C-alpha positions in Angstrom: 69.9 102.7 86.1 71.1 100.6 83.1 73.4 97.8 83.8 76.6 99.2 82.3 76.2 102.4 84.9 75.8 99.9 87.7 77.9 97.4 86.8 81.6 99.5 88.6 79.5 99.9 92.1 77.8 96.6 91.7 81.4 94.6 91.2 82.7 96.1 94.0 80.0 95.4 96.3 80.0 91.7 95.2 83.7 91.6 94.9 83.8 92.7 99.0 80.9 90.3 99.9 82.8 87.9 98.4 86.1 89.0 100.7 83.7 88.8 103.5 82.5 85.3 103.1 86.3 84.3 103.2 87.1 86.6 106.0 84.2 84.2 108.1 86.2 81.4 106.4 89.5 82.1 107.2 88.2 83.0 111.1 87.1 79.3 111.5 90.1 77.9 110.1 92.7 80.2 111.8 91.0 80.0 115.4 89.8 76.2 114.9 92.6 75.2 117.7 91.8 78.1 120.1 88.0 77.3 119.7 88.8 73.7 120.3 90.1 74.8 123.8 87.9 77.1 125.0 84.8 74.9 124.8 86.7 71.9 125.9 86.6 69.6 122.8 88.9 67.2 120.9 88.8 66.3 117.0 85.9 63.6 117.2 83.4 66.8 118.6 84.6 69.3 116.4 84.3 67.2 113.6 80.9 66.3 114.5 80.5 69.5 114.8 81.6 70.4 111.4 78.9 67.8 110.3 75.9 69.4 112.1 76.9 72.7 110.7 77.9 71.1 106.8 74.5 69.5 106.7 72.9 73.1 107.6 75.2 74.3 104.8 73.2 72.1 102.0 70.0 72.1 103.5 70.5 76.6 103.0 71.9 76.0 99.7 68.8 73.0 99.1 65.9 75.3 99.9 68.1 78.6 98.5 65.9 77.8 95.0 62.0 78.2 96.7 63.5 81.0 98.6 64.8 82.3 94.9 60.8 82.5 93.9 60.0 84.6 95.9 63.0 86.7 97.2 65.8 88.4 95.5 69.2 88.1 95.5 69.7 91.3 97.7 66.8 90.7 99.6 68.3 87.6 101.1 71.4 88.9 101.5 70.7 91.7 103.5 68.9 89.2 105.9 71.5 86.9 106.2 74.8 88.8 106.8 73.8 89.9 110.5 72.4 87.0 111.2 75.6 85.2 109.9 77.7 88.1 111.9 76.3 86.9 115.1 76.3 83.1 114.9 80.1 83.8 113.9 81.0 85.8 116.9 79.1 83.2 118.9 80.7 80.3 117.8 84.2 82.1 118.2 83.6 82.6 121.6 82.0 79.4 122.8 82.9 78.7 126.0 81.5 74.5 126.5 80.2 72.1 124.0 77.0 73.0 124.7 77.7 76.8 123.6 79.8 75.1 120.3 76.4 73.4 119.5 74.1 75.9 119.4 76.1 78.5 117.4 77.1 75.8 114.6 74.5 74.9 112.7 73.2 78.3 112.6 76.4 79.6 111.3 76.0 76.6 108.9 72.6 77.8 107.6 74.2 81.1 107.0 77.2 80.0 105.4 74.6 78.0 102.7 72.6 81.0 101.9 75.1 83.3 101.5 76.7 81.0 99.3 74.4 80.4 97.1 73.1 83.9 96.5 76.4 85.8 96.6 77.1 83.3 93.4 73.8 83.5 91.6 73.8 87.4 91.4 78.1 86.9 90.8 76.6 85.0 87.5 74.1 87.6 86.6 76.6 90.3 87.0 79.3 88.5 84.6 76.1 88.3 82.4 75.9 92.3 82.9 78.4 92.6 82.1 79.3 90.9 78.9 83.1 89.8 80.6 84.3 86.9 82.4 84.6 88.2 86.0 82.9 85.1 88.2 86.7 83.8 89.1 87.7 87.1 90.4 84.9 87.3 92.8 86.2 84.0 94.3 90.1 85.5 94.2 88.4 88.0 97.0 87.3 84.3 98.8 90.9 83.6 98.9 92.0 87.1 99.8 89.9 86.9 102.7 90.7 83.5 104.0 94.7 84.1 103.1 94.9 87.2 105.2 92.4 86.1 108.2 93.9 82.8 108.3 97.0 83.4 109.8 95.3 86.7 111.7 92.9 84.5 113.4 95.3 82.1 114.6 97.4 85.6 116.2 94.8 87.3 117.8 93.1 84.5 119.1 96.0 83.0 121.0 97.4 86.2 121.8 94.4 88.6 122.4 91.1 86.1 122.3 88.8 84.6 119.8 86.6 87.9 120.9 89.1 89.9 119.0 88.7 87.9 115.6 84.9 87.8 115.8 85.2 91.4 115.9 87.2 92.4 113.3 85.1 89.9 111.3 81.6 91.6 112.2 83.2 95.0 110.5 83.4 93.1 107.4 79.9 91.9 107.7 79.2 95.5 108.2 80.5 96.8 105.2 79.1 94.2 102.9 75.7 95.0 104.2 75.8 98.8 103.6 77.1 98.3 100.1 74.4 95.4 99.3 71.6 97.8 100.1 73.2 100.7 98.5 74.3 98.5 95.2 72.4 95.8 94.5 69.4 95.6 92.5 66.3 93.4 93.2 66.2 91.0 89.7 63.4 89.9 88.4 62.2 86.6 90.4 62.1 83.0 88.0 58.8 82.3 86.8 57.7 79.1 84.7 59.2 75.9 84.7 62.9 76.7 85.7 60.9 78.4 88.7 60.6 74.9 90.1 63.4 72.5 90.8 61.6 69.6 89.6 61.6 70.8 86.3 64.8 72.2 85.7 66.7 71.5 82.4 69.9 69.6 81.9 69.3 67.6 84.8 71.8 64.8 84.0 74.6 67.6 83.3 73.5 69.0 86.8 73.4 66.1 88.6 77.2 64.8 87.6 78.7 68.5 88.2 76.9 68.2 91.5 78.0 65.0 92.7 82.0 66.4 91.8 81.5 69.7 93.2 80.5 67.9 96.6 83.4 65.8 96.9 85.7 69.3 95.8 84.2 71.1 98.2 84.9 68.3 100.8 88.3 68.5 99.9 88.4 72.6 100.0 86.7 72.8 103.5 88.8 70.1 105.0 92.5 71.6 103.7 91.0 74.9 105.2 89.7 73.7 108.6 92.0 71.1 109.7 95.2 72.9 108.3 95.8 74.7 111.5 95.3 71.6 113.4 97.9 69.6 111.1 100.7 72.5 111.9 99.6 72.7 115.4 99.9 69.0 115.9 103.8 69.0 114.5 105.1 72.1 116.1 103.3 73.2 118.9 105.6 75.9 119.5 104.2 77.5 116.3 100.6 77.4 117.4 100.3 81.2 117.4 101.2 80.8 113.4 99.3 77.5 112.8 96.9 79.1 110.2 100.2 79.4 107.7 98.5 76.2 106.1 95.1 78.1 105.1 96.9 81.4 104.7 98.5 79.7 102.0 96.1 77.8 100.5 94.3 81.0 100.8 96.4 83.1 99.2 97.9 80.2 96.3 93.7 79.9 95.9 93.5 84.0 94.7 97.3 83.8 92.9 95.3 81.6 90.3 91.5 83.0 90.7 92.3 86.6 90.1 93.6 85.6 86.2 91.5 83.0 86.2 88.8 84.6 84.0 91.2 85.3 81.4 92.6 81.5 81.3 89.0 80.6 81.1 88.5 82.8 78.0 91.9 81.1 76.5 91.3 77.6 77.4 87.7 77.0 78.8 86.5 75.3 81.7 86.9 71.8 81.3 90.7 71.7 80.2 91.2 73.5 83.5 89.5 71.3 85.9 91.4 68.8 84.2 94.4 69.7 85.2 93.8 71.5 88.5 92.6 68.3 89.8 95.5 66.5 89.2 97.4 69.4 91.2 95.1 69.1 93.7 95.4 65.1 94.1 98.9 65.3 94.2 99.1 67.7 96.8 96.7 65.6 99.3 98.9 62.7 98.6 101.7 64.7 99.8 100.1 65.9 103.3 99.3 62.3 104.0 103.1 60.8 103.2 104.4 63.5 104.9 105.2 64.8 108.2 107.8 67.5 107.7 106.3 71.1 108.8 107.5 72.7 105.9 106.7 70.1 103.5 103.2 70.2 104.8 102.7 74.0 104.0 103.8 73.5 100.4 101.6 71.1 99.9 98.9 73.5 101.4 99.8 75.6 98.5 100.4 73.4 96.2 96.4 72.3 97.1 95.4 75.7 97.0 96.9 76.5 93.4 95.0 73.1 92.4 91.8 73.7 93.8 91.4 77.2 93.2 89.2 76.7 89.7 87.1 74.0 90.1 84.2 75.3 91.8 84.1 78.8 90.2 83.9 76.8 87.2 81.2 74.3 88.0 79.3 76.7 89.6 79.3 79.0 86.5 78.9 76.1 84.0 75.7 75.1 86.2 74.5 78.5 86.4 74.5 78.8 82.7 72.9 75.4 82.1 69.8 77.2 83.1 70.3 81.0 82.7 66.0 81.5 83.5 67.0 80.3 87.3 70.4 80.8 87.9 69.7 80.6 91.4 68.0 77.5 91.0 70.5 75.7 89.1 72.9 76.1 91.9 70.2 75.2 94.6 69.9 71.5 92.6 73.8 71.3 92.0 74.2 72.3 95.9 72.1 69.6 97.2 73.4 66.8 95.6 76.6 67.9 97.4 75.1 66.8 100.4 76.2 63.1 101.3 80.3 63.9 100.8 80.0 67.4 102.5 78.1 66.1 105.6 80.1 62.9 105.8 83.2 64.3 105.1 83.7 66.6 108.3 82.8 63.5 110.1 84.6 60.9 109.0 87.4 63.2 108.8 87.3 64.0 112.5 87.2 60.4 113.2 90.1 59.4 111.1 92.4 62.4 112.6 91.4 61.3 115.9 92.4 57.8 115.5 95.0 57.8 112.8 96.2 61.3 113.0 95.5 64.5 110.9 98.1 63.5 107.9 96.4 60.3 106.8 93.0 61.8 107.2 94.5 64.3 104.3 95.5 61.5 102.2 92.3 60.1 102.0 90.9 63.1 100.5 93.0 62.6 97.5 91.1 59.5 96.9 87.8 61.5 97.0 89.3 63.6 94.2 89.8 60.7 91.9 86.2 59.7 92.2 85.5 63.9 91.0 87.9 63.7 88.1 86.2 60.5 86.9 82.5 62.6 87.1 84.5 65.5 85.1 85.4 62.9 82.2 81.8 61.4 82.4 80.4 65.1 81.6 82.7 66.1 79.4 81.8 63.1 77.1 78.2 63.8 77.3 78.7 67.3 76.4 
Protein backbone atom coordinates (compact mmCIF):
# COMPACT_ATOMS: atom_id res chain seq x y z
CA UNK A 1 0.00 0.00 0.00
CA UNK A 2 1.46 3.39 -0.96
CA UNK A 3 1.90 6.24 1.48
CA UNK A 4 -0.68 8.35 -0.35
CA UNK A 5 -3.32 5.62 -0.01
CA UNK A 6 -2.45 4.81 3.61
CA UNK A 7 -2.20 8.43 4.78
CA UNK A 8 -5.89 9.19 5.50
CA UNK A 9 -6.38 6.12 7.68
CA UNK A 10 -3.00 6.58 9.35
CA UNK A 11 -3.75 10.27 9.92
CA UNK A 12 -7.01 9.46 11.73
CA UNK A 13 -5.25 6.81 13.80
CA UNK A 14 -2.36 9.02 14.89
CA UNK A 15 -4.83 11.80 15.70
CA UNK A 16 -6.80 9.40 17.91
CA UNK A 17 -3.65 8.31 19.74
CA UNK A 18 -2.75 11.95 20.43
CA UNK A 19 -6.30 12.64 21.68
CA UNK A 20 -6.06 9.62 23.97
CA UNK A 21 -2.77 10.90 25.33
CA UNK A 22 -4.50 14.21 26.09
CA UNK A 23 -7.39 12.35 27.74
CA UNK A 24 -4.89 10.64 30.06
CA UNK A 25 -3.37 13.99 31.01
CA UNK A 26 -6.81 15.52 31.53
CA UNK A 27 -7.85 12.60 33.74
CA UNK A 28 -4.68 13.05 35.77
CA UNK A 29 -5.18 16.81 36.14
CA UNK A 30 -8.93 17.03 36.72
CA UNK A 31 -8.96 14.21 39.27
CA UNK A 32 -5.90 15.43 41.17
CA UNK A 33 -7.70 16.84 44.27
CA UNK A 34 -9.87 13.72 44.55
CA UNK A 35 -6.90 11.38 44.15
CA UNK A 36 -5.05 13.26 46.88
CA UNK A 37 -8.02 12.98 49.22
CA UNK A 38 -8.66 9.31 48.45
CA UNK A 39 -5.02 8.31 48.84
CA UNK A 40 -4.56 10.46 51.95
CA UNK A 41 -1.60 12.49 50.69
CA UNK A 42 -0.74 16.19 50.83
CA UNK A 43 0.71 18.52 48.18
CA UNK A 44 4.31 17.78 49.10
CA UNK A 45 3.80 14.02 48.91
CA UNK A 46 1.94 14.36 45.63
CA UNK A 47 4.83 16.44 44.30
CA UNK A 48 7.19 13.61 45.26
CA UNK A 49 4.98 11.17 43.37
CA UNK A 50 4.99 13.42 40.31
CA UNK A 51 8.78 13.63 40.53
CA UNK A 52 8.99 9.83 40.51
CA UNK A 53 6.55 9.66 37.60
CA UNK A 54 8.48 12.29 35.65
CA UNK A 55 11.77 10.48 36.30
CA UNK A 56 10.32 7.32 34.77
CA UNK A 57 8.84 9.32 31.88
CA UNK A 58 12.23 10.80 31.04
CA UNK A 59 13.91 7.41 31.50
CA UNK A 60 11.46 5.82 29.05
CA UNK A 61 12.02 8.55 26.46
CA UNK A 62 15.78 8.34 26.97
CA UNK A 63 15.92 4.58 26.27
CA UNK A 64 13.46 4.96 23.42
CA UNK A 65 16.29 5.51 20.95
CA UNK A 66 17.65 2.08 21.80
CA UNK A 67 14.18 0.53 21.60
CA UNK A 68 13.74 2.09 18.14
CA UNK A 69 16.68 -0.02 16.92
CA UNK A 70 14.72 -3.25 17.50
CA UNK A 71 11.02 -2.28 17.44
CA UNK A 72 8.91 -0.10 15.15
CA UNK A 73 6.66 2.72 16.30
CA UNK A 74 3.69 0.43 15.67
CA UNK A 75 5.05 -2.41 17.79
CA UNK A 76 5.85 -0.15 20.75
CA UNK A 77 2.43 1.54 20.70
CA UNK A 78 0.63 -1.81 20.56
CA UNK A 79 2.57 -3.00 23.62
CA UNK A 80 2.42 0.15 25.74
CA UNK A 81 -1.17 1.37 25.28
CA UNK A 82 -2.85 -1.47 27.27
CA UNK A 83 -0.34 -1.15 30.11
CA UNK A 84 -0.85 2.62 30.11
CA UNK A 85 -4.62 2.20 30.52
CA UNK A 86 -4.21 -0.19 33.45
CA UNK A 87 -1.64 2.00 35.21
CA UNK A 88 -3.80 5.13 34.81
CA UNK A 89 -6.81 3.31 36.24
CA UNK A 90 -4.73 2.09 39.19
CA UNK A 91 -3.52 5.64 39.88
CA UNK A 92 -7.02 7.10 39.72
CA UNK A 93 -8.41 4.53 42.16
CA UNK A 94 -5.49 4.57 44.61
CA UNK A 95 -6.88 4.36 48.15
CA UNK A 96 -3.60 4.63 50.05
CA UNK A 97 -0.15 6.23 49.67
CA UNK A 98 1.34 2.78 49.00
CA UNK A 99 -0.96 2.06 46.07
CA UNK A 100 -0.40 5.59 44.76
CA UNK A 101 3.38 5.09 44.71
CA UNK A 102 3.03 1.70 43.02
CA UNK A 103 0.89 3.05 40.18
CA UNK A 104 2.70 6.36 39.58
CA UNK A 105 6.06 5.07 38.25
CA UNK A 106 4.43 2.60 35.84
CA UNK A 107 2.14 5.33 34.57
CA UNK A 108 5.11 7.67 34.13
CA UNK A 109 7.05 5.09 32.11
CA UNK A 110 4.04 4.56 29.83
CA UNK A 111 3.64 8.32 29.38
CA UNK A 112 7.24 8.51 28.16
CA UNK A 113 7.13 5.64 25.66
CA UNK A 114 3.78 6.73 24.25
CA UNK A 115 4.92 10.34 23.92
CA UNK A 116 8.13 9.43 22.12
CA UNK A 117 6.81 6.91 19.63
CA UNK A 118 3.55 8.65 18.78
CA UNK A 119 5.59 11.79 17.97
CA UNK A 120 8.08 9.79 15.91
CA UNK A 121 5.21 8.29 13.92
CA UNK A 122 3.59 11.72 13.55
CA UNK A 123 6.73 13.31 12.08
CA UNK A 124 7.19 10.36 9.72
CA UNK A 125 3.57 10.67 8.61
CA UNK A 126 4.01 14.41 8.04
CA UNK A 127 6.93 13.52 5.76
CA UNK A 128 4.78 10.94 3.92
CA UNK A 129 1.96 13.43 3.39
CA UNK A 130 4.37 16.18 2.23
CA UNK A 131 2.54 18.95 4.08
CA UNK A 132 2.59 20.35 7.65
CA UNK A 133 0.24 18.35 9.89
CA UNK A 134 2.33 17.86 13.04
CA UNK A 135 0.79 20.66 15.10
CA UNK A 136 -2.71 19.41 14.33
CA UNK A 137 -1.80 16.14 16.07
CA UNK A 138 -0.76 18.10 19.15
CA UNK A 139 -4.04 19.97 18.86
CA UNK A 140 -5.64 16.59 19.49
CA UNK A 141 -3.72 16.32 22.77
CA UNK A 142 -4.93 19.77 23.80
CA UNK A 143 -8.52 18.96 22.93
CA UNK A 144 -8.31 15.74 24.90
CA UNK A 145 -6.91 17.60 27.91
CA UNK A 146 -9.53 20.33 27.69
CA UNK A 147 -12.54 18.02 27.47
CA UNK A 148 -11.32 15.42 29.95
CA UNK A 149 -9.95 17.76 32.62
CA UNK A 150 -13.27 19.37 33.48
CA UNK A 151 -15.12 16.06 32.93
CA UNK A 152 -12.72 14.32 35.29
CA UNK A 153 -13.13 16.91 38.04
CA UNK A 154 -16.92 16.51 37.81
CA UNK A 155 -16.92 12.71 37.60
CA UNK A 156 -14.35 12.26 40.36
CA UNK A 157 -16.34 14.39 42.83
CA UNK A 158 -19.88 13.38 41.83
CA UNK A 159 -19.42 9.71 40.84
CA UNK A 160 -15.92 8.54 41.74
CA UNK A 161 -12.46 8.41 40.24
CA UNK A 162 -13.20 4.91 38.89
CA UNK A 163 -15.61 6.52 36.40
CA UNK A 164 -12.79 8.70 35.08
CA UNK A 165 -10.62 5.62 34.65
CA UNK A 166 -13.39 3.78 32.82
CA UNK A 167 -13.91 6.65 30.38
CA UNK A 168 -10.17 6.89 29.68
CA UNK A 169 -9.92 3.12 29.17
CA UNK A 170 -12.48 3.29 26.36
CA UNK A 171 -10.29 5.77 24.50
CA UNK A 172 -7.23 3.57 24.98
CA UNK A 173 -9.10 0.58 23.58
CA UNK A 174 -10.13 2.59 20.51
CA UNK A 175 -6.56 3.80 19.94
CA UNK A 176 -5.09 0.30 20.22
CA UNK A 177 -7.57 -1.07 17.71
CA UNK A 178 -6.87 1.71 15.20
CA UNK A 179 -3.08 1.35 15.55
CA UNK A 180 -3.38 -2.38 14.94
CA UNK A 181 -5.40 -1.82 11.77
CA UNK A 182 -3.79 1.24 10.20
CA UNK A 183 -0.20 1.93 11.30
CA UNK A 184 2.54 0.23 9.23
CA UNK A 185 5.75 -1.19 10.69
CA UNK A 186 8.35 1.25 9.38
CA UNK A 187 11.98 0.25 8.66
CA UNK A 188 14.29 0.39 11.66
CA UNK A 189 17.19 2.86 11.94
CA UNK A 190 20.58 1.70 10.67
CA UNK A 191 24.18 2.96 10.64
CA UNK A 192 25.53 5.86 12.73
CA UNK A 193 22.11 7.45 13.10
CA UNK A 194 20.91 4.32 14.92
CA UNK A 195 23.15 5.09 17.93
CA UNK A 196 22.61 7.99 20.33
CA UNK A 197 26.36 8.50 20.70
CA UNK A 198 26.90 9.12 16.98
CA UNK A 199 23.82 11.20 16.16
CA UNK A 200 24.57 14.24 13.94
CA UNK A 201 23.77 17.84 14.98
CA UNK A 202 24.47 17.22 18.67
CA UNK A 203 24.91 20.86 19.77
CA UNK A 204 21.61 22.14 18.30
CA UNK A 205 19.84 19.11 19.76
CA UNK A 206 21.35 19.88 23.18
CA UNK A 207 20.08 23.46 23.14
CA UNK A 208 16.63 22.33 22.07
CA UNK A 209 16.63 19.56 24.68
CA UNK A 210 17.33 21.77 27.69
CA UNK A 211 14.85 24.38 26.47
CA UNK A 212 12.26 21.63 25.98
CA UNK A 213 12.82 20.45 29.54
CA UNK A 214 12.05 23.89 30.94
CA UNK A 215 8.99 24.28 28.71
CA UNK A 216 7.60 20.82 29.50
CA UNK A 217 8.12 21.47 33.20
CA UNK A 218 6.09 24.68 32.87
CA UNK A 219 3.38 22.98 30.81
CA UNK A 220 3.10 20.08 33.26
CA UNK A 221 2.88 22.46 36.21
CA UNK A 222 0.06 24.40 34.54
CA UNK A 223 -1.93 21.28 33.75
CA UNK A 224 -1.43 19.27 36.92
CA UNK A 225 -1.64 22.03 39.54
CA UNK A 226 -4.34 24.22 38.00
CA UNK A 227 -7.16 22.29 39.69
CA UNK A 228 -5.37 22.52 43.04
CA UNK A 229 -4.89 26.29 42.73
CA UNK A 230 -8.55 26.90 41.87
CA UNK A 231 -9.73 24.38 44.50
CA UNK A 232 -7.76 26.32 47.14
CA UNK A 233 -9.21 29.64 45.97
CA UNK A 234 -12.88 28.59 46.00
CA UNK A 235 -13.44 25.16 47.63
CA UNK A 236 -17.17 25.44 46.96
CA UNK A 237 -16.42 25.10 43.23
CA UNK A 238 -14.42 21.89 43.61
CA UNK A 239 -16.62 20.07 41.08
CA UNK A 240 -15.40 22.41 38.32
CA UNK A 241 -11.83 22.90 39.56
CA UNK A 242 -10.68 21.27 36.33
CA UNK A 243 -11.79 24.40 34.45
CA UNK A 244 -8.25 25.83 34.62
CA UNK A 245 -6.78 22.81 32.85
CA UNK A 246 -9.79 22.81 30.53
CA UNK A 247 -9.18 26.44 29.49
CA UNK A 248 -5.50 25.64 29.13
CA UNK A 249 -6.19 22.63 26.92
CA UNK A 250 -8.86 24.25 24.79
CA UNK A 251 -6.72 27.35 24.20
CA UNK A 252 -3.85 25.01 23.29
CA UNK A 253 -6.11 23.35 20.74
CA UNK A 254 -7.34 26.69 19.35
CA UNK A 255 -3.74 27.61 18.46
CA UNK A 256 -2.43 24.18 17.50
CA UNK A 257 -5.04 23.26 14.91
CA UNK A 258 -4.20 26.27 12.68
CA UNK A 259 -0.57 26.14 13.84
CA UNK A 260 0.71 24.27 10.80
CA UNK A 261 -0.41 27.11 8.56
CA UNK A 262 1.39 29.58 10.86
CA UNK A 263 4.51 27.41 10.62
CA UNK A 264 4.32 27.59 6.83
CA UNK A 265 3.89 31.39 6.83
CA UNK A 266 6.22 32.46 9.67
CA UNK A 267 8.56 29.60 10.49
CA UNK A 268 9.12 27.69 13.73
CA UNK A 269 11.52 30.06 15.48
CA UNK A 270 9.51 33.32 15.17
CA UNK A 271 6.48 31.45 16.50
CA UNK A 272 8.52 30.19 19.44
CA UNK A 273 9.79 33.65 20.41
CA UNK A 274 6.29 35.14 20.49
CA UNK A 275 4.86 32.13 22.28
CA UNK A 276 7.48 32.27 25.03
CA UNK A 277 6.73 35.92 25.74
CA UNK A 278 3.00 35.20 26.09
CA UNK A 279 3.67 32.18 28.32
CA UNK A 280 5.97 34.11 30.64
CA UNK A 281 3.34 36.83 31.05
CA UNK A 282 0.66 34.25 31.86
CA UNK A 283 2.69 32.53 34.57
CA UNK A 284 3.63 35.89 36.06
CA UNK A 285 -0.08 36.72 36.31
CA UNK A 286 -0.75 33.42 38.10
CA UNK A 287 1.95 34.28 40.61
CA UNK A 288 0.66 37.79 41.29
CA UNK A 289 -3.13 37.28 41.29
CA UNK A 290 -5.36 35.67 43.92
CA UNK A 291 -8.59 36.25 42.00
CA UNK A 292 -10.41 33.18 40.63
CA UNK A 293 -11.48 34.65 37.28
CA UNK A 294 -8.10 36.29 36.67
CA UNK A 295 -6.37 32.97 37.35
CA UNK A 296 -8.64 31.11 34.94
CA UNK A 297 -7.88 33.71 32.26
CA UNK A 298 -4.18 33.44 33.05
CA UNK A 299 -4.36 29.68 32.47
CA UNK A 300 -5.98 30.44 29.13
CA UNK A 301 -3.12 32.82 28.30
CA UNK A 302 -0.53 30.21 29.25
CA UNK A 303 -2.37 27.67 27.10
CA UNK A 304 -2.26 30.02 24.12
CA UNK A 305 1.39 30.85 24.61
CA UNK A 306 2.81 27.43 25.30
CA UNK A 307 0.78 25.62 22.63
CA UNK A 308 3.31 25.71 19.79
CA UNK A 309 6.57 25.40 21.73
CA UNK A 310 7.07 21.66 22.23
CA UNK A 311 5.59 20.66 18.86
CA UNK A 312 7.97 23.08 17.13
CA UNK A 313 10.95 21.76 19.12
CA UNK A 314 10.03 18.15 18.40
CA UNK A 315 9.52 18.84 14.69
CA UNK A 316 12.85 20.68 14.40
CA UNK A 317 14.68 17.99 16.39
CA UNK A 318 13.28 15.09 14.38
CA UNK A 319 14.08 16.84 11.09
CA UNK A 320 17.68 17.38 12.19
CA UNK A 321 18.10 13.58 12.06
CA UNK A 322 15.64 12.26 9.44
CA UNK A 323 17.38 8.87 9.41
CA UNK A 324 16.38 8.25 13.03
CA UNK A 325 13.61 10.56 14.19
CA UNK A 326 12.88 8.48 17.30
CA UNK A 327 16.57 8.59 18.21
CA UNK A 328 16.71 12.38 17.86
CA UNK A 329 13.60 12.76 20.01
CA UNK A 330 15.04 10.32 22.53
CA UNK A 331 18.27 12.35 22.79
CA UNK A 332 16.35 15.60 23.22
CA UNK A 333 14.09 13.97 25.79
CA UNK A 334 17.10 12.71 27.75
CA UNK A 335 18.30 16.30 28.09
CA UNK A 336 14.94 17.37 29.52
CA UNK A 337 15.57 15.19 32.56
CA UNK A 338 16.82 17.68 35.16
CA UNK A 339 14.13 20.38 34.84
CA UNK A 340 11.35 17.84 34.30
CA UNK A 341 12.33 15.67 37.26
CA UNK A 342 13.11 18.43 39.74
CA UNK A 343 10.21 20.77 38.93
CA UNK A 344 7.36 18.62 40.36
CA UNK A 345 9.23 18.15 43.65
CA UNK A 346 10.22 21.82 43.84
CA UNK A 347 6.71 22.93 42.89
CA UNK A 348 5.19 20.70 45.57
CA UNK A 349 7.56 22.04 48.22
CA UNK A 350 6.93 25.66 47.31
CA UNK A 351 3.17 25.09 47.05
CA UNK A 352 3.07 23.42 50.46
CA UNK A 353 5.05 26.16 52.21
CA UNK A 354 4.24 29.37 50.35
CA UNK A 355 1.15 28.65 48.26
CA UNK A 356 0.42 27.37 44.77
CA UNK A 357 0.31 30.85 43.23
CA UNK A 358 3.89 31.61 44.32
CA UNK A 359 5.04 28.34 42.76
CA UNK A 360 3.40 29.31 39.48
CA UNK A 361 5.17 32.66 39.54
CA UNK A 362 8.55 30.93 39.79
CA UNK A 363 7.77 28.93 36.65
CA UNK A 364 8.04 32.20 34.68
CA UNK A 365 11.73 32.34 35.62
CA UNK A 366 12.32 28.93 34.06
CA UNK A 367 10.68 30.04 30.84
CA UNK A 368 12.97 33.08 30.73
CA UNK A 369 15.91 30.66 30.71
CA UNK A 370 14.25 28.72 27.87
CA UNK A 371 13.94 31.94 25.90
CA UNK A 372 17.69 32.50 26.27
CA UNK A 373 18.46 28.97 24.99
CA UNK A 374 16.18 29.33 21.97
CA UNK A 375 17.87 32.64 21.17
CA UNK A 376 21.30 30.95 21.24
CA UNK A 377 19.97 28.16 19.00
CA UNK A 378 18.66 30.71 16.53
CA UNK A 379 21.99 32.56 16.37
CA UNK A 380 23.94 29.32 15.90
CA UNK A 381 21.74 28.43 12.93
